[in-house]
N, C-alpha and C positions, 0 to 999 in steps of 0.2 A: 504494500500500499504506500509506504513512504517513497519507494523508488517511482512508483506511478505518479506520486504527487511532485515529482521533479527534485526531490531532495539530493543534495551533493553526495558524491562517492565517499567523501570524508565523513559526513554525518552517518551515512549507511554503515560504513566500516566501524564507526564508534558504537553504533547500536548492537552490531554483531558481537563486538567485543564484550559489552556488558551482558547481553542476553545469553552468551555462551556459558558464562559463570553461573547465571541464574538457572539456565536449563539443566546444568549438571546436578544441581541440588533440588530443583522442583519440576524437572521435565516430565516426570511420570505422574503429575498431579493434574487434576482439573483446576483451572484458574479460579473458579468460583469457590473452590474449597480452601484456598490459601487465606489464612487469617492475618489480621493486623498484628497480632502478637507474634506469629511466626516470622512475618516480614521484619518486624522490629528486631527480634533476636538475630535474625540472619544478618541484617545490616550491621548491627553492633559487633558481630563475630567476624566480620570481614577483616582481613589484614590490611595494614596501611594506615594512613593519616585520616583525620576527620574530613579533609578535602575528598579523599578517595570515596569514603562512605557517602559524602554528599552527592558526588558524581553518580554513584550507583543508584542512589535514591531518586535522583532526577531522571535517569534513564530508564530505570525499571518502572517508574511512574508513567512514562510514555506507553509502555505495554498495557498497563492496567487502565489507563485513560482510553485507549483504543478499545479495550473490552467493555468498558463502562458505556461508551458512546453507542456500541452496538447491542446493549442490553444483555451481555453475556454475564455481567455481574451487576449488582444493585449500586455499588459505589466503588470508588478508587481507594483501596485500603492503604496504599502508600501515603496518601494525604494525612493519614492519622498516625503514621509513624513519627518517632522523635527526630527532630532536626538536629544534626551535629552542630556544636558551636565552632564557628570559624572565626579566627582572629583576623581582623581587617587590617592588612599591611599596606602600607603605601607602595605604589609601583615603583620598581627599580629603574633608573634611567642612567644613560651614559653621561659622564662629565664632559665638559667642553673639550678638555685635553684628550680624553679617550676617544671622543668622536673624530677630533682632528688627526689623531694618530691612526685610527681605523681608515679613514678616507685617504690619507697620504700613503699608507701601506698598500691600500687597494691600487692607487694610481701607479705605484712602483712595482708592485708584484703581479697583479691581475687586473689590468685596467678595465677589462670587460665586465667585471662584477661592480665596478664603481657606481654605475647608474642605478642599480637596484638598491644599493646602500643608500645613496643620496635621496632617492624617491622615498624610502622608508623614513629617513631621518628628517627630511625637509618638506615632505607632503603628507606623511602619516598614513600611507596606504597600509593595509593589512598584508602580512606575508603571503597569504593565498592569493590576494588581489594582484600583487606584484608578480607572482609566478604566472598569472594568466594574462599579464599585460603585454600588449604589442606596441612596437614603436609608432605605429600609425595612430595610436590613441594618446600619444604625447605630442602636443601641439605647442611648441615654443613660440611660434609666431603669434598665436592667440593667447598664449600664457595660461593653459590649463591642461589638465590630464582628464580623459574621459574614462570613467569606470562604468562599463556597460552593464546593463541589468543581469545578463547571464554570468557575469564575472564577479558580481558583488555579493557579499554575504547576505544583505538584505533583499537581494533580487530586484533592486531598484537602481536605476541609472543616477549616476551623480557626476558632477563636474567639480574637479579639485583645482584650486588656483595654484600655479607654479609661482612660488615666491622668488624674488631676486636671487637669493643664495643658491636655490635649486637650479635656477636657470643657468647660473655661472658654471656649475658643476656639469650640467647636461650638454651645454653648448658644443663641446668637442665631439659629442656622439650623435648630434642631430641628423646626420646623413645616414644612420644605420636603419636597417629594416628587419622585420621578424620579431621574435621574442626579446623582451628586454632582458630576461634571465638567460645567461648563456648556458651552453653545454658544460656539464661537469661543475656547476656552480658550488655544490656542497664542499667538494675537495678544495676548490679554489678559495672559498670563504675561510676554511680551516687554515690554509696557508697564510692568508691575509691576516687572520687573527693573531697567529703566531708572530708574524712579522711586526705587528703593531704592539705586541707585548701585552696584550689584554689577558688578564687572568680570569675574568668573569664576562659572561654574556647574559645580561638581564633578560628574563622572558618578555617577549614583545618590546624589547628595550628600545628599538628605533622608533616605533610607533608612540610609546610612552614618552620617550624624550621629546619627539615633535610636539605633542600635546602639552607637555609641562612647559617647555621653553616658549611656545607660541602663547600660552596663556599669560 
């Protein structure tokens, strides 16, 4: 059903991952027979952090919501299980010196990955959006990046302004065509990171850095 609804391959793969563990423990049961108490105990006994438990709770909740919408069960029992307490930590960002070192290393070691780093740092696109981005959607002359609906997480088209700093970094690459992310990007980024001397890579660090500094 989710595949027919047009959900992304990444989302479908995530559901498979969580459903696999759930099916190992409950796969021989009728869904209507599974109680709130059983689910609560199962979630509490999962290995990992409270965040892991919260992720399982959310994704297994999708399964039970589907069943409730089709009157297979009277209500979604996951909604009545205990929510794990998550500590709200501020997002990690790159310092100015770290970002400078990263971009200079990219320019020196693997210049073809520099545009994807600059777009993340100075336009705030998501990693998945950058991976789908084509040079035809980067319009330096008009000063914007087009994130097409089919490539956006929200499935809605949006226009992202190209700030002067990003324009300066992208100008040497404006004649390129095809995908913005080059072949072998993962290995190249690893080498760039080592050349930059970065001991850490914050999760969603480029996007969070863009938002923080822009604000």
